[in-house]
VOPAGU-2260 file (C-alpha; in pm, 1 decimal, decimal comma):
REM VOPAGU-2260
SITE   aa  ch    i         X         Y         Z
SITE  UNK   A    0    -348,2   -4499,8    1122,6
SITE  UNK   A    1       1,8   -4561,0    1249,8
SITE  UNK   A    2     260,9   -4382,4    1037,2
SITE  UNK   A    3     640,4   -4402,6    1059,4
SITE  UNK   A    4     867,7   -4127,9     928,5
SITE  UNK   A    5    1245,1   -4157,9     897,6
SITE  UNK   A    6    1499,9   -3897,3     793,7
SITE  UNK   A    7    1875,4   -3839,6     785,3
SITE  UNK   A    8    2091,9   -3531,9     752,7
SITE  UNK   A    9    2110,2   -3182,9     896,3
SITE  UNK   A   10    1839,9   -2946,8    1020,2
SITE  UNK   A   11    1720,4   -2874,7     667,9
SITE  UNK   A   12    1651,4   -3246,2     612,6
SITE  UNK   A   13    1466,5   -3287,5     942,0
SITE  UNK   A   14    1247,8   -2980,6     996,9
SITE  UNK   A   15    1028,1   -3039,1     687,1
SITE  UNK   A   16     951,9   -3393,4     798,4
SITE  UNK   A   17     875,4   -3264,0    1146,8
SITE  UNK   A   18     622,2   -3031,9     982,3
SITE  UNK   A   19     468,1   -3323,9     791,7
SITE  UNK   A   20     460,8   -3539,1    1106,0
SITE  UNK   A   21     282,9   -3259,1    1290,5
SITE  UNK   A   22      22,8   -3231,5    1013,8
SITE  UNK   A   23     -42,3   -3605,8    1014,4
SITE  UNK   A   24     -67,7   -3610,1    1393,7
SITE  UNK   A   25    -324,7   -3328,9    1382,4
SITE  UNK   A   26    -525,9   -3537,1    1135,8
SITE  UNK   A   27    -560,3   -3798,4    1406,4
SITE  UNK   A   28    -284,4   -4037,3    1302,0
SITE  UNK   A   29     -24,8   -4180,5    1540,4
SITE  UNK   A   30     319,8   -4078,0    1418,6
SITE  UNK   A   31     670,8   -4196,1    1507,1
SITE  UNK   A   32     973,8   -4001,5    1384,9
SITE  UNK   A   33    1317,7   -4163,7    1353,5
SITE  UNK   A   34    1608,8   -3923,1    1300,1
SITE  UNK   A   35    1974,7   -3971,5    1209,6
SITE  UNK   A   36    2125,2   -3629,0    1275,0
SITE  UNK   A   37    2468,5   -3566,9    1125,6
SITE  UNK   A   38    2523,5   -3276,0    1364,8
SITE  UNK   A   39    2383,5   -3472,5    1662,3
SITE  UNK   A   40    2107,4   -3222,3    1727,4
SITE  UNK   A   41    1824,8   -3376,2    1929,8
SITE  UNK   A   42    1465,8   -3313,6    1825,0
SITE  UNK   A   43    1321,9   -3477,0    2135,8
SITE  UNK   A   44    1196,8   -3146,3    2288,8
SITE  UNK   A   45    1003,9   -3034,9    1979,7
SITE  UNK   A   46     863,8   -3386,7    1931,1
SITE  UNK   A   47     740,6   -3391,4    2291,8
SITE  UNK   A   48     579,3   -3051,8    2228,9
SITE  UNK   A   49     408,1   -3187,4    1916,7
SITE  UNK   A   50     310,5   -3519,2    2075,4
SITE  UNK   A   51     525,2   -3729,6    1841,9
SITE  UNK   A   52     709,7   -4048,3    1934,7
SITE  UNK   A   53    1081,5   -3991,9    1869,4
SITE  UNK   A   54    1394,0   -4202,9    1825,9
SITE  UNK   A   55    1745,9   -4091,9    1738,0
SITE  UNK   A   56    1948,7   -4356,8    1554,6
SITE  UNK   A   57    2231,1   -4367,6    1634,1
SITE  UNK   A   58    2218,6   -4162,6    1951,6
SITE  UNK   A   59    2558,2   -4015,6    1859,4
SITE  UNK   A   60    2679,6   -3998,4    1499,7
SITE  UNK   A   61    3056,8   -3960,1    1489,7
SITE  UNK   A   62    3093,3   -3708,9    1207,1
SITE  UNK   A   63    3329,3   -3409,8    1208,2
SITE  UNK   A   64    3130,2   -3150,2    1011,6
SITE  UNK   A   65    3395,6   -2880,9    1042,1
SITE  UNK   A   66    3675,9   -3111,9     935,5
SITE  UNK   A   67    3468,4   -3249,7     649,7
SITE  UNK   A   68    3390,3   -2897,8     526,8
SITE  UNK   A   69    3759,1   -2810,3     515,6
SITE  UNK   A   70    3854,7   -3133,8     337,2
SITE  UNK   A   71    3570,2   -3130,3      85,9
SITE  UNK   A   72    3543,9   -2759,0      10,3
SITE  UNK   A   73    3668,6   -2789,0    -349,6
SITE  UNK   A   74    3558,4   -3143,4    -434,2
SITE  UNK   A   75    3362,3   -3226,5    -746,8
SITE  UNK   A   76    2989,5   -3267,3    -655,7
SITE  UNK   A   77    2975,8   -3646,3    -695,0
SITE  UNK   A   78    3310,9   -3680,9    -519,1
SITE  UNK   A   79    3170,7   -3465,6    -236,6
SITE  UNK   A   80    2854,6   -3676,2    -212,3
SITE  UNK   A   81    3050,9   -4002,1    -202,1
SITE  UNK   A   82    3278,5   -3862,1      70,7
SITE  UNK   A   83    2978,1   -3749,5     277,2
SITE  UNK   A   84    2813,9   -4090,1     245,9
SITE  UNK   A   85    3135,8   -4270,0     337,6
SITE  UNK   A   86    3175,0   -4065,4     656,0
SITE  UNK   A   87    2817,3   -3997,4     767,4
SITE  UNK   A   88    2595,2   -4268,9     620,8
SITE  UNK   A   89    2751,1   -4598,6     515,2
SITE  UNK   A   90    2913,6   -4649,6     856,0
SITE  UNK   A   91    2565,7   -4631,1    1011,7
SITE  UNK   A   92    2374,1   -4810,6     735,8
SITE  UNK   A   93    2314,9   -5122,5     947,4
SITE  UNK   A   94    2172,8   -4917,0    1237,0
SITE  UNK   A   95    1954,7   -4710,9    1001,4
SITE  UNK   A   96    1829,3   -5028,5     830,6
SITE  UNK   A   97    1749,6   -5198,9    1163,8
SITE  UNK   A   98    1558,0   -4887,3    1272,2
SITE  UNK   A   99    1376,1   -4889,7     937,8
SITE  UNK   A  100    1275,2   -5255,1     976,6
SITE  UNK   A  101    1132,4   -5182,6    1321,2
SITE  UNK   A  102     953,8   -4869,4    1198,1
SITE  UNK   A  103     793,0   -5055,2     908,1
SITE  UNK   A  104     685,6   -5343,9    1133,4
SITE  UNK   A  105     517,0   -5107,7    1380,4
SITE  UNK   A  106     330,4   -4891,5    1129,4
SITE  UNK   A  107      73,7   -4912,4     851,0
SITE  UNK   A  108     296,3   -4725,8     605,1
SITE  UNK   A  109     616,8   -4521,6     611,3
SITE  UNK   A  110     747,1   -4191,3     477,6
SITE  UNK   A  111    1116,1   -4120,7     433,0
SITE  UNK   A  112    1384,7   -3882,0     318,9
SITE  UNK   A  113    1439,7   -3962,7     -48,6
SITE  UNK   A  114    1791,0   -4086,4      24,8
SITE  UNK   A  115    1677,6   -4345,7     278,3
SITE  UNK   A  116    1687,0   -4653,0      57,2
SITE  UNK   A  117    1710,4   -4876,0     370,8
SITE  UNK   A  118    1356,3   -4765,6     457,1
SITE  UNK   A  119    1240,1   -4828,7     100,3
SITE  UNK   A  120    1396,3   -5175,7     116,1
SITE  UNK   A  121    1238,8   -5257,2     454,8
SITE  UNK   A  122     895,3   -5147,6     328,9
SITE  UNK   A  123     932,9   -5363,0      17,6
SITE  UNK   A  124    1029,3   -5665,6     225,0
SITE  UNK   A  125     728,9   -5623,5     456,9
SITE  UNK   A  126     484,5   -5532,7     178,3
SITE  UNK   A  127     411,4   -5186,0     317,5
SITE  UNK   A  128     370,0   -4861,1     124,1
SITE  UNK   A  129     668,6   -4625,0     112,2
SITE  UNK   A  130     644,3   -4253,9      29,6
SITE  UNK   A  131     957,1   -4045,4     -29,4
SITE  UNK   A  132    1011,2   -3673,8      27,4
SITE  UNK   A  133    1269,9   -3458,8    -149,5
SITE  UNK   A  134    1350,0   -3093,6     -80,8
SITE  UNK   A  135    1488,2   -2990,1    -418,9
SITE  UNK   A  136    1343,5   -3062,0    -763,1
SITE  UNK   A  137    1683,7   -3054,4    -932,2
SITE  UNK   A  138    1690,9   -3435,5    -937,4
SITE  UNK   A  139    1344,1   -3481,6   -1091,4
SITE  UNK   A  140    1382,7   -3570,0   -1462,0
SITE  UNK   A  141    1205,9   -3311,1   -1675,6
SITE  UNK   A  142    1245,7   -3276,6   -2052,4
SITE  UNK   A  143    1173,2   -2902,8   -2030,6
SITE  UNK   A  144    1493,3   -2840,1   -1834,2
SITE  UNK   A  145    1839,6   -2999,0   -1834,8
SITE  UNK   A  146    2008,5   -3150,0   -1528,1
SITE  UNK   A  147    2238,2   -2928,7   -1319,6
SITE  UNK   A  148    2549,1   -2821,2   -1515,1
SITE  UNK   A  149    2411,0   -2952,0   -1846,8
SITE  UNK   A  150    2332,1   -2712,9   -2135,7
SITE  UNK   A  151    1968,0   -2667,1   -2235,4
SITE  UNK   A  152    1951,7   -2817,3   -2585,4
SITE  UNK   A  153    1575,7   -2865,4   -2608,0
SITE  UNK   A  154    1338,1   -3140,3   -2497,5
SITE  UNK   A  155    1485,8   -3422,9   -2707,4
SITE  UNK   A  156    1845,3   -3369,9   -2598,2
SITE  UNK   A  157    1742,6   -3289,4   -2239,4
SITE  UNK   A  158    1596,9   -3641,5   -2218,8
SITE  UNK   A  159    1932,6   -3778,6   -2330,5
SITE  UNK   A  160    2106,5   -3562,3   -2068,5
SITE  UNK   A  161    1886,5   -3704,7   -1793,4
SITE  UNK   A  162    1962,6   -4057,9   -1913,0
SITE  UNK   A  163    2332,9   -3974,6   -1911,4
SITE  UNK   A  164    2304,7   -3839,8   -1556,2
SITE  UNK   A  165    2143,1   -4166,5   -1446,5
SITE  UNK   A  166    2437,5   -4350,9   -1602,2
SITE  UNK   A  167    2686,7   -4129,1   -1416,4
SITE  UNK   A  168    2510,6   -4188,8   -1083,6
SITE  UNK   A  169    2502,6   -4563,9   -1149,4
SITE  UNK   A  170    2873,7   -4567,6   -1230,1
SITE  UNK   A  171    2963,8   -4362,5    -923,2
SITE  UNK   A  172    2723,3   -4479,4    -653,8
SITE  UNK   A  173    2535,6   -4794,5    -753,7
SITE  UNK   A  174    2778,9   -5039,5    -596,8
SITE  UNK   A  175    2773,5   -4893,8    -243,1
SITE  UNK   A  176    2402,7   -4800,4    -257,1
SITE  UNK   A  177    2287,8   -5147,2    -364,2
SITE  UNK   A  178    2518,9   -5346,8    -138,2
SITE  UNK   A  179    2250,7   -5373,9     131,1
SITE  UNK   A  180    1988,9   -5491,6    -118,4
SITE  UNK   A  181    2217,7   -5766,7    -247,4
SITE  UNK   A  182    2315,0   -5873,4     105,4
SITE  UNK   A  183    1951,1   -5941,1     196,6
SITE  UNK   A  184    1876,0   -6105,6    -136,7
SITE  UNK   A  185    1648,2   -5841,5    -290,2
SITE  UNK   A  186    1711,3   -5729,7    -650,5
SITE  UNK   A  187    1786,7   -5356,0    -640,8
SITE  UNK   A  188    1624,2   -5103,4    -873,9
SITE  UNK   A  189    1805,9   -5056,8   -1203,3
SITE  UNK   A  190    1886,5   -4686,0   -1178,0
SITE  UNK   A  191    2009,4   -4498,5    -869,9
SITE  UNK   A  192    1884,8   -4148,2    -944,4
SITE  UNK   A  193    1545,8   -4215,1   -1100,6
SITE  UNK   A  194    1443,0   -4532,7    -914,8
SITE  UNK   A  195    1648,4   -4624,4    -608,2
SITE  UNK   A  196    1628,6   -4286,0    -435,1
SITE  UNK   A  197    1256,9   -4214,6    -474,9
SITE  UNK   A  198     925,9   -4389,8    -422,0
SITE  UNK   A  199     762,2   -4510,4    -741,6
SITE  UNK   A  200     423,5   -4473,2    -569,8
SITE  UNK   A  201     451,9   -4113,3    -445,2
SITE  UNK   A  202     751,5   -3885,6    -421,2
SITE  UNK   A  203     655,3   -3559,2    -250,5
SITE  UNK   A  204     858,6   -3268,5    -387,2
SITE  UNK   A  205     855,9   -3016,8    -101,1
SITE  UNK   A  206     903,1   -2709,2    -319,0
SITE  UNK   A  207     667,9   -2416,3    -372,0
SITE  UNK   A  208     515,8   -2414,4    -723,7
SITE  UNK   A  209     677,0   -2073,3    -778,0
SITE  UNK   A  210    1012,0   -2252,0    -815,2
SITE  UNK   A  211     911,4   -2544,9   -1033,2
SITE  UNK   A  212     749,9   -2448,2   -1363,0
SITE  UNK   A  213     686,9   -2731,7   -1609,1
SITE  UNK   A  214     619,5   -2974,1   -1321,5
SITE  UNK   A  215     329,1   -3107,7   -1530,6
SITE  UNK   A  216     597,0   -3285,4   -1737,2
SITE  UNK   A  217     725,8   -3487,9   -1439,3
SITE  UNK   A  218     649,4   -3858,6   -1414,8
SITE  UNK   A  219     323,6   -3908,3   -1223,1
SITE  UNK   A  220     490,4   -4036,1    -904,4
SITE  UNK   A  221     656,7   -3694,5    -853,9
SITE  UNK   A  222     414,4   -3442,6    -705,2
SITE  UNK   A  223     497,1   -3089,7    -588,0
SITE  UNK   A  224     327,8   -3024,7    -255,4
SITE  UNK   A  225     489,8   -2693,5    -161,9
SITE  UNK   A  226     739,9   -2627,3     113,4
SITE  UNK   A  227     682,3   -2817,4     438,5
SITE  UNK   A  228     706,8   -2528,5     680,4
SITE  UNK   A  229     731,2   -2603,4    1053,9
SITE  UNK   A  230     546,6   -2323,0    1232,7
SITE  UNK   A  231     495,9   -2462,7    1582,0
SITE  UNK   A  232     833,6   -2354,0    1721,5
SITE  UNK   A  233     794,7   -2013,7    1554,9
SITE  UNK   A  234     476,2   -1956,0    1751,3
SITE  UNK   A  235     657,4   -2028,4    2077,5
SITE  UNK   A  236     966,2   -1815,8    2002,5
SITE  UNK   A  237     981,8   -1462,9    2141,1
SITE  UNK   A  238    1196,8   -1179,9    2010,1
SITE  UNK   A  239    1478,6   -1090,1    2249,4
SITE  UNK   A  240    1425,3    -737,0    2376,6
SITE  UNK   A  241    1771,8    -647,8    2250,7
SITE  UNK   A  242    1666,9    -748,3    1897,8
SITE  UNK   A  243    1347,0    -543,9    1922,6
SITE  UNK   A  244    1552,4    -243,1    2027,7
SITE  UNK   A  245    1798,9    -294,2    1742,1
SITE  UNK   A  246    1523,4    -317,0    1481,2
SITE  UNK   A  247    1363,1       1,3    1613,4
SITE  UNK   A  248    1687,8     195,6    1613,4
SITE  UNK   A  249    1736,6     237,8    1238,9
SITE  UNK   A  250    1667,9     118,0     885,8
SITE  UNK   A  251    1586,7    -241,8     797,9
SITE  UNK   A  252    1898,0    -462,2     826,3
SITE  UNK   A  253    2037,6    -732,6     601,3
SITE  UNK   A  254    2026,5   -1081,8     755,3
SITE  UNK   A  255    2333,3   -1306,3     714,0
SITE  UNK   A  256    2352,0   -1683,0     774,2
SITE  UNK   A  257    2483,5   -2006,0     625,6
SITE  UNK   A  258    2228,5   -2215,3     816,9
SITE  UNK   A  259    2348,2   -2549,0     951,3
SITE  UNK   A  260    2655,5   -2527,1     724,2
SITE  UNK   A  261    2782,1   -2239,2     935,0
SITE  UNK   A  262    2877,1   -2481,7    1211,3
SITE  UNK   A  263    3127,3   -2633,9     968,5
SITE  UNK   A  264    3307,0   -2303,8     899,2
SITE  UNK   A  265    3221,5   -2088,9    1203,0
SITE  UNK   A  266    3514,5   -1847,0    1221,0
SITE  UNK   A  267    3551,7   -1804,4     844,0
SITE  UNK   A  268    3179,5   -1730,7     811,8
SITE  UNK   A  269    3181,5   -1469,6    1088,6
SITE  UNK   A  270    3489,4   -1292,6     952,1
SITE  UNK   A  271    3333,5   -1287,4     604,5
SITE  UNK   A  272    2999,0   -1154,2     728,7
SITE  UNK   A  273    3133,9    -885,8     960,6
SITE  UNK   A  274    3384,0    -749,2     709,0
SITE  UNK   A  275    3131,0    -754,8     423,7
SITE  UNK   A  276    2870,7    -574,3     635,5
SITE  UNK   A  277    3121,5    -302,4     720,2
SITE  UNK   A  278    3239,8    -268,1     360,0
SITE  UNK   A  279    2879,9    -246,0     234,3
SITE  UNK   A  280    2794,8      14,2     500,2
SITE  UNK   A  281    2479,7    -165,0     615,1
SITE  UNK   A  282    2296,6    -254,6     931,2
SITE  UNK   A  283    2304,8    -632,2     969,5
SITE  UNK   A  284    2174,8    -920,5    1177,7
SITE  UNK   A  285    2427,4   -1203,7    1174,1
SITE  UNK   A  286    2358,9   -1552,9    1302,5
SITE  UNK   A  287    2656,9   -1605,2    1530,6
SITE  UNK   A  288    2871,6   -1917,8    1518,1
SITE  UNK   A  289    3165,2   -1787,1    1719,8
SITE  UNK   A  290    3235,9   -1716,7    2085,3
SITE  UNK   A  291    3392,2   -1390,4    1968,0
SITE  UNK   A  292    3043,2   -1261,6    1889,2
SITE  UNK   A  293    2797,3   -1357,6    2160,3
SITE  UNK   A  294    2428,5   -1389,6    2078,2
SITE  UNK   A  295    2202,6   -1096,3    2169,5
SITE  UNK   A  296    2492,9    -850,7    2157,9
SITE  UNK   A  297    2564,7    -563,6    1922,1
SITE  UNK   A  298    2879,6    -428,1    1758,2
SITE  UNK   A  299    2816,2     -89,1    1599,4
SITE  UNK   A  300    2556,2    -155,1    1325,8
SITE  UNK   A  301    2566,1    -534,8    1359,7
SITE  UNK   A  302    2341,0    -743,6    1586,6
SITE  UNK   A  303    2437,1   -1105,2    1660,7
SITE  UNK   A  304    2169,4   -1368,5    1708,9
SITE  UNK   A  305    2163,6   -1734,9    1810,2
SITE  UNK   A  306    1974,9   -2014,7    1630,8
SITE  UNK   A  307    1605,6   -1934,5    1593,0
SITE  UNK   A  308    1311,7   -1980,0    1353,0
SITE  UNK   A  309    1413,1   -1763,2    1057,6
SITE  UNK   A  310    1079,8   -1652,6     919,4
SITE  UNK   A  311     975,8   -1399,5    1181,1
SITE  UNK   A  312    1310,1   -1219,1    1175,3
SITE  UNK   A  313    1342,9   -1221,0     795,3
SITE  UNK   A  314    1014,8   -1027,7     778,3
SITE  UNK   A  315    1192,7    -731,4     940,7
SITE  UNK   A  316    1487,4    -739,4     698,8
SITE  UNK   A  317    1554,4    -589,4     357,9
SITE  UNK   A  318    1759,6    -879,3     212,4
SITE  UNK   A  319    1908,0   -1213,2     318,0
SITE  UNK   A  320    2261,2   -1342,8     261,5
SITE  UNK   A  321    2250,9   -1722,5     271,6
SITE  UNK   A  322    2396,0   -2046,3     136,0
SITE  UNK   A  323    2110,2   -2143,6     -93,9
SITE  UNK   A  324    1952,5   -2412,7     121,9
SITE  UNK   A  325    1595,9   -2503,8      24,5
SITE  UNK   A  326    1451,9   -2392,4     358,3
SITE  UNK   A  327    1632,8   -2058,7     367,5
SITE  UNK   A  328    1552,4   -1987,5       1,9
SITE  UNK   A  329    1183,7   -2041,7      74,4
SITE  UNK   A  330    1191,9   -1844,4     399,8
SITE  UNK   A  331    1361,8   -1542,4     243,1
SITE  UNK   A  332    1118,8   -1538,1     -48,4
SITE  UNK   A  333     815,1   -1582,4     177,9
SITE  UNK   A  334     936,9   -1278,9     373,6
SITE  UNK   A  335     958,6   -1067,6      56,5
SITE  UNK   A  336    1337,4   -1044,8      80,1
SITE  UNK   A  337    1570,6   -1065,6    -219,1
SITE  UNK   A  338    1870,5   -1293,6    -168,3
SITE  UNK   A  339    2247,1   -1281,3    -196,6
SITE  UNK   A  340    2346,4   -1646,9    -230,3
SITE  UNK   A  341    2685,8   -1795,8    -141,0
SITE  UNK   A  342    2645,6   -2162,9    -243,3
SITE  UNK   A  343    2875,8   -2433,6    -110,6
SITE  UNK   A  344    2755,8   -2720,7    -333,0
SITE  UNK   A  345    2571,0   -2788,1    -657,8
SITE  UNK   A  346    2222,4   -2818,3    -508,3
SITE  UNK   A  347    2265,9   -2477,9    -344,4
SITE  UNK   A  348    2399,8   -2335,7    -670,2
SITE  UNK   A  349    2082,8   -2466,2    -833,0
SITE  UNK   A  350    1869,6   -2272,6    -580,4
SITE  UNK   A  351    2086,2   -1964,8    -635,2
SITE  UNK   A  352    2021,3   -1980,3   -1010,0
SITE  UNK   A  353    1649,4   -2040,0    -952,1
SITE  UNK   A  354    1631,9   -1723,3    -741,8
SITE  UNK   A  355    1837,8   -1531,1    -997,4
SITE  UNK   A  356    1613,4   -1645,6   -1284,7
SITE  UNK   A  357    1308,0   -1519,0   -1095,9
SITE  UNK   A  358    1474,3   -1182,3   -1039,3
SITE  UNK   A  359    1499,8   -1248,9    -665,8
SITE  UNK   A  360    1880,0   -1261,0    -636,5
SITE  UNK   A  361    2192,8   -1139,6    -806,1
SITE  UNK   A  362    2466,9   -1354,2    -953,0
SITE  UNK   A  363    2567,5   -1645,6    -723,0
SITE  UNK   A  364    2890,3   -1597,7    -525,6
SITE  UNK   A  365    3035,4   -1950,6    -479,4
SITE  UNK   A  366    3180,7   -2004,6    -132,9
SITE  UNK   A  367    3510,6   -2134,7    -268,7
SITE  UNK   A  368    3576,3   -1797,1    -434,2
SITE  UNK   A  369    3381,9   -1537,2    -233,1
SITE  UNK   A  370    3562,8   -1257,0     -49,0
SITE  UNK   A  371    3431,1    -988,8     183,2
SITE  UNK   A  372    3471,5    -736,6     -98,1
SITE  UNK   A  373    3274,2    -939,0    -355,8
SITE  UNK   A  374    3005,1   -1018,0     -98,3
SITE  UNK   A  375    2975,4    -648,0      -6,1
SITE  UNK   A  376    2941,6    -560,7    -375,3
SITE  UNK   A  377    2674,9    -828,6    -415,7
SITE  UNK   A  378    2480,9    -689,7    -120,0
SITE  UNK   A  379    2496,8    -333,2    -251,7
SITE  UNK   A  380    2385,4    -446,0    -598,0
SITE  UNK   A  381    2075,7    -614,9    -454,7
SITE  UNK   A  382    1989,7    -331,3    -217,9
SITE  UNK   A  383    2020,7     -75,1    -498,6
SITE  UNK   A  384    1782,0    -266,7    -728,2
SITE  UNK   A  385    1426,8    -131,5    -710,4
SITE  UNK   A  386    1314,1    -396,0    -959,6
SITE  UNK   A  387    1444,5    -678,2    -741,7
SITE  UNK   A  388    1268,4    -541,5    -432,9
SITE  UNK   A  389     942,4    -522,7    -628,9
SITE  UNK   A  390     979,3    -877,1    -762,2
SITE  UNK   A  391    1050,0   -1003,1    -409,2
SITE  UNK   A  392     721,6    -853,7    -290,0
SITE  UNK   A  393     537,1   -1004,6    -587,0
SITE  UNK   A  394     690,0   -1345,5    -515,9
SITE  UNK   A  395     586,4   -1320,8    -151,0
SITE  UNK   A  396     225,8   -1271,0    -261,0
SITE  UNK   A  397     245,1   -1563,3    -505,7
SITE  UNK   A  398     386,0   -1817,0    -261,0
SITE  UNK   A  399     173,8   -2058,1     -62,5
SITE  UNK   A  400     318,4   -2031,9     288,9
SITE  UNK   A  401      65,2   -2254,5     464,3
SITE  UNK   A  402     -26,1   -2493,2     183,9
SITE  UNK   A  403     269,7   -2733,8     175,4
SITE  UNK   A  404     163,4   -2963,0     457,5
SITE  UNK   A  405    -206,2   -2946,6     360,3
SITE  UNK   A  406    -126,1   -3037,7      -1,1
SITE  UNK   A  407     106,8   -3318,9     111,0
SITE  UNK   A  408    -170,3   -3464,5     327,3
SITE  UNK   A  409    -409,1   -3457,6      31,2
SITE  UNK   A  410    -156,4   -3630,9    -195,3
SITE  UNK   A  411     -84,0   -3897,9      65,2
SITE  UNK   A  412    -454,7   -3963,4     122,3
SITE  UNK   A  413    -511,6   -3990,9    -253,0
SITE  UNK   A  414    -214,3   -4222,9    -310,5
SITE  UNK   A  415    -299,0   -4457,3     -24,3
SITE  UNK   A  416    -677,2   -4414,0     -39,7
SITE  UNK   A  417    -706,0   -4326,4     331,5
């Protein structure tokens, strides 16, 4: 079959759908991937390697990530989301919608990032099936747990909390998110959170079952498939000899990164990491975002590394300092590493608390308040915990590192009867 996939966002929003596209292609389907990259990273090389058709829409997205990070650092979550959409989505909505219409017309069905309502709309107009993919289960209504920042008052009141959250999203975002629907004369879904932003046929929740207990209480359209892990580029990546030498020269290091967010605060992140590593008295591998610290170089007990597939390096580390992104949270846990999480936004705080609840991380250290001293203390606390190290190894054994794509393919085949 011909299958179209469309996504928008940063690397963490694109790599999982690349993994899914690769799995579908290996099943014998013909896959086209359309990407709107807010950091203008091109995925053409990896798509050529995987044999996928690729389009980037728009070719250049005029979004100042660093400036946005500085302006939005202390915004309320919904205020932050609205600001991000205003600067990096709504201005390109027409282009994304046109690309979606073309993608739907060319393919038998489409799969999209759960926020891509233009693709959902185009599929509805052309009577094609639409499947959504989300990377965090925090937005899946579940009576067993309350929404983010709500108190857990039991199943009855949790249902009311979820209804209230839908109302808040409608009040804040329904007007701009349904404008396109009204312009083309299609009645929009009633609720933004529970209807507009997910497929009612199949919404793949790309989260390992370890992180989502009580998923049996989700509505039937929400199905956990496990993390969609892209392994192809990992297989083709070789350790720099300098990194091999560093790893062999002493005890296991702590890895430190803020993922794609690091590009938004490059100098602040590097200063924080270097000072915290020195204060904690540890060996460290730091993903460099500054010309002051060149990749594949070493400063005392710190090795600096460029962008790379995380998993293979994490496996040689004793803990990971990160921002609480879904991909990094999964990668650290798959490697058997406890985490020290410095979340920048609510979704990342949610992951931080998930890791903490499982005994895989200490108390979250929000980015707006963290200092080198508090980060160093957080690192030492994790490294000194024998129980946390043991739980990290247990979690590694429980996770399903290669099952996410396979399970997603099964769910898609079942939903579409292919």
